[in-house]
Structures are given as structure tokens and as C-alpha cells.
Backbone as ProteinMPNN parsed JSONL, in Angstrom:
{"seq_chain_A": "MSETSYIDTPKYILNRRGILTAGGTYCQTKVK", "coords_chain_A": {"N_chain_A": [[82.102, 66.414, 70.327], [84.637, 68.269, 68.089], [87.972, 68.884, 67.668], [88.582, 70.756, 68.766], [86.685, 71.979, 70.551], [85.072, 73.367, 73.218], [82.459, 73.47, 75.988], [81.631, 76.448, 77.978], [80.927, 78.039, 80.456], [80.254, 80.201, 82.948], [80.369, 78.566, 85.439], [81.826, 76.16, 85.433], [83.806, 74.368, 83.178], [84.708, 72.057, 80.575], [85.763, 69.625, 79.068], [87.117, 68.855, 76.293], [87.318, 66.097, 76.8], [85.716, 65.188, 78.678], [86.067, 66.348, 81.173], [85.119, 67.922, 84.038], [86.154, 71.049, 85.334], [86.464, 73.402, 87.987], [86.513, 76.576, 87.596], [88.266, 79.161, 84.969], [89.775, 78.217, 82.597], [90.501, 76.496, 79.801], [92.831, 74.485, 79.198], [94.09, 73.582, 76.301], [96.074, 71.623, 75.686], [97.093, 69.808, 77.759], [94.588, 68.797, 77.654], [95.383, 67.233, 75.59]], "CA_chain_A": [[82.722, 67.641, 70.156], [85.297, 68.626, 67.702], [88.964, 69.011, 68.859], [89.291, 72.933, 70.09], [85.415, 73.26, 70.956], [84.488, 72.912, 74.537], [81.149, 74.371, 77.081], [82.782, 77.456, 78.438], [80.141, 78.231, 81.552], [81.102, 81.038, 84.18], [81.149, 77.97, 86.769], [82.385, 74.67, 85.071], [84.513, 74.265, 82.124], [84.406, 70.808, 79.812], [87.142, 70.219, 78.363], [86.597, 67.524, 75.316], [87.449, 64.152, 77.583], [84.6, 65.685, 79.507], [86.152, 66.384, 82.795], [84.26, 69.342, 84.551], [86.699, 71.99, 86.181], [85.635, 74.521, 88.22], [87.002, 78.17, 87.455], [87.286, 79.419, 83.77], [90.883, 77.694, 82.476], [90.561, 75.644, 79.114], [93.7, 74.151, 78.408], [94.267, 71.756, 75.461], [97.631, 70.742, 75.372], [96.369, 68.666, 78.475], [93.721, 67.813, 76.806], [96.896, 66.035, 74.204]], "C_chain_A": [[83.745, 67.33, 69.042], [86.607, 69.154, 68.668], [89.361, 69.803, 69.573], [88.144, 72.617, 70.253], [85.553, 72.239, 72.838], [83.205, 74.383, 74.641], [82.282, 75.409, 77.989], [81.418, 77.853, 79.338], [80.789, 78.596, 82.486], [80.892, 79.964, 85.304], [82.448, 77.025, 86.357], [83.168, 74.75, 83.545], [84.882, 72.623, 81.595], [84.843, 70.729, 79.044], [86.482, 68.607, 76.676], [86.759, 66.05, 75.582], [86.525, 64.192, 78.471], [84.887, 65.672, 80.936], [85.713, 68.135, 82.879], [85.48, 70.056, 85.683], [85.911, 72.393, 86.371], [86.409, 75.908, 87.936], [87.38, 78.172, 85.755], [88.512, 79.364, 82.603], [90.96, 76.985, 81.355], [92.136, 75.102, 78.717], [94.482, 73.017, 77.636], [95.17, 70.978, 75.462], [97.628, 69.794, 76.694], [95.754, 67.808, 78.083], [94.785, 65.653, 76.155], [97.612, 65.611, 75.441]], "O_chain_A": [[83.886, 66.12, 68.869], [86.557, 69.615, 69.808], [90.1, 69.829, 70.557], [87.892, 73.748, 69.838], [85.907, 71.151, 73.292], [83.015, 75.442, 74.044], [83.382, 75.14, 78.472], [80.545, 78.03, 78.488], [81.681, 77.936, 83.02], [81.277, 80.431, 86.376], [83.611, 77.081, 86.757], [82.625, 75.598, 82.836], [85.424, 71.962, 82.48], [84.666, 71.486, 78.089], [85.572, 67.793, 76.518], [86.457, 65.092, 74.87], [86.416, 63.188, 79.175], [84.172, 65.135, 81.782], [85.9, 69.107, 82.147], [85.627, 69.543, 86.792], [84.83, 72.321, 85.787], [87.348, 75.781, 88.722], [86.86, 77.254, 85.12], [88.466, 80.215, 81.716], [91.938, 76.294, 81.641], [92.505, 75.546, 77.63], [95.149, 72.051, 78.007], [95.11, 69.765, 75.263], [98.373, 68.828, 76.526], [95.934, 66.592, 78.022], [94.842, 64.424, 76.2], [98.605, 64.888, 75.362]]}, "name": "protein", "num_of_chains": 1, "seq": "MSETSYIDTPKYILNRRGILTAGGTYCQTKVK"}
């Protein structure tokens, strides 16, 4: 993945560090 890419599914969020989070919010600030 690139720096701002992420997989957004109806049930899970996968950020670029590979952490799955239940919900629908991706916060890149917490990634950095």
C-alpha cells in the first residue's frame, strides 16, 4: 500500500500498518 491507501470494508478498516479496526473511521494521524 501507499502512504494514504487503505482498505475500507463494511465491517473492518485495515490501515497501512495492518491493524483491523471495527467501525468506519480511518485516522492517518494515529498511524503516524
